[in-house]
N, C-alpha and C positions, 0 to 999 in steps of 0.2 A: 467788464474786463477781469474782475476778480473771479467770476464764475468760470470764464474760459480758462483761466490759469489753473483753477482747481481740477477741471476736466483733463487738461493736458498733464498735470502732475499725476493724476490717477492712472492715466494710460501708461505713462512712463514706469510707474511703480508696478503696474500689472505685467508689463513686458519684462522688467528686471526680475520679477519674482517667478517668471516662467509661466504665468497664467495666460499669456497671450499666444502661446504655442498651440496651434490648432490640433485638436485630437487628443490632447493630454489633460484637458480640464476634467475635473470630477464629473461634470455633467456629460462629457463626451464618453467617458469610460464606464460609467455606472448605469445600470438599468434602473429606471424609475428613481432618479436622484432626489426627487422631492419627497420620497416616501421614507419615513423614519419608523423603525420598529419600536413598539412600546417598551418602556423601561422594564427590565426584568424578563422580557420574553426570551425564551431559549428555543431556538429551532430544533426540531426533532433530529434524531440520527437517521439520515437517509441512506438507502441502498445506492451505491455508486453505479453509474452507467459509463462504460468505457467504449461504447460504440459497436459492441459485438453481439448484443442480444436484441430481443424484441423491444423496439422503442415504445410501443403502446403499453406494454406491461409496466415499463418504468414510469410512464406518465400517470398511469392509474395508481401505482403504489406511492408515487410522489404526492399526488393530490389527496390521497387517502390519509396521509400523515400530517397534512396541514390543518390540524384541528384548531378551530377558533379563528383562523386567519384565511382559510382557503377561499372564502367567498369574496375576498378582496383580490381581484386579479392583479393589482399593482404589486402586492406583496408576493403573490404567486410567481410573478415574473422576476421579482427582485431576488428571491431565494433559489430560483431554478438552477443557477450556476453551481450551487452547492452539491448537486447530485451528479455532476459531470467530472470525468477524469480521462486521462489518456487522449485518444484521438477525438473523443466527443468534446472534451474541453478545448482542444485545439480548434475544432470546427467553430465552437461557440465564440471564442476570442477573435476569430477572423471575421466575424459578422459585424455589421454596423448596428449597434443597439437602437439607434434612432428610427430604424425602419420598422421596428416592432411596436406598433401603436396599440396592440391588444394581445391578450394571452393566446387567442386563437391564431394570430399571425405567427407568433413564436412557435407554438406547438405544431402548426402546419409545416413550417420550414424544418423543424426537428424531425417530424415524421417523414417528410419527403427525402431528407438526406440519408436517413438510416433505414429506410424501408427495405433495402436490399437484404437485410437480415431476415426478414420474414419471407422473402421470395426464395431463399436458398434452403428450402425445407428438405429433410432427408427422405429417401425413398426406401422401398422394401429391401433392396439389395444392400443398402447401407446398414440397416439394423440386423440383417442376416449375418453380416460379417463383423459385427461389433463385439469384440472378444473381451474377456475379463483380463484386467491387468494384474500381475502378481502382487502389486502393493495394495490392491483392493480386496475386501471381503466379498463373498458371494452375494450377500444382502445389498451391499453398496453398489455392486455391479448390476444386479437385477433392478434396483430402483432407478439407476441411471438409464438402463436399457429401456425400461418401460416409459420413462419420461421422453426419450428420443422417439419411441414408437408412437407416442401420441401426436408427434409433430408431422408424421407421414401425411402427405397431401391427401390421399384417400384414406380416411380414418379406418383403422382396423377394428373388427369386432373382437371381443374377449377371446373367443376360441381361436381365431386366426393369429392373434397376438401371441397366445401361448405356444402354438405350433412353431411359429417363426423363432420364438425365444429358445425353445428346446433344440431346434435345428442349429442354432448358433453356438451350441455348447461343444466342448471338447468331448472325445469318446467316453471318458470315465463318468462324465455327467450325463451325456446324451442317453447312454444305454439304460440308465436308471430313471431319468426324468420322463422319457418318452411314454412310460406306462401311465403317467398321470397328467399328460398334456391336456386332457379334457376337464381337469379339475380347475379350481380357482387359482389365480396367479399367486396368491398368498401361500397356497399349499405347495406350489412348485418351489417357492423361495425357502419354505421350511425344510423340504426334502433336500434342496440344494445345499443348505447350511449343514445338514447332517452328513451329506457326502463330503463336504469340505472338511468337516471335523474328522471323518474317517480317513481321508487322504493324509491329513496332518499327523494322525496317530499311527498310520500304517495299516489300518484295518482294510481300507479300500486301496486297491492298487492304483498307483499313479501311472496312467497310460503312457505319458511322455517318458517317465523314468524307465518304464518297462521296455519301451521302444529303444531307448538309448542303451540299455543293458544288452538287449538282443543284438543290436548292431555291433556293440563292442565284442560280444562273444563270436559273432560271425567273422569279424575282422581279425580275431586272434589277439585282441588287446589284453584280455585277461589270461594269465598263465593257468595252465591246467593243474589241478591239484594232484599231489603225489599220492599214489595208492598206499 
């Protein structure tokens, strides 16, 4: 009788304390609730995944940073949430953590959900019209352009990549870069930077500014100088 009374009291206390509400227990909310990180362990600073990039790249960088604990898949699963943000974090929270009995289960679901990022690869037409933004330097733009070019479904050879890059330039760059499109990409960047400096200093004519001036002259916006 005393034992039954203790059990009943324990159940009532559990309900009153909110522990009896299904889905809100620590065990329900936490991945690998039985795993405790060793005292003094500081998780590394992970690169965040928001659901817009290649999921496999993030899995690799994540695992590579788990030095000393990466072989324990329970810790790997427990820390995984720390690399997620935005839509990726929303997806993770909407899942039932109990269904993931292993790291492979979790990683497979993650890959399946965000695989579309790798399927939407750019094509040649995309990189041909990828223009430089006014806020970016020529070097920053060229680096980003080359990165996008490496994602093209049918990989481009160096010579093809250079030609497409030169063709994507505005006239003041194109006229000067086309003579070295068979050189190394690094040489094209160096010349592009010199052209950029020339445009800023006024030594190289800014084609767009020249066009605007000619258009204004033709429309009679600028008053004629007095003799």
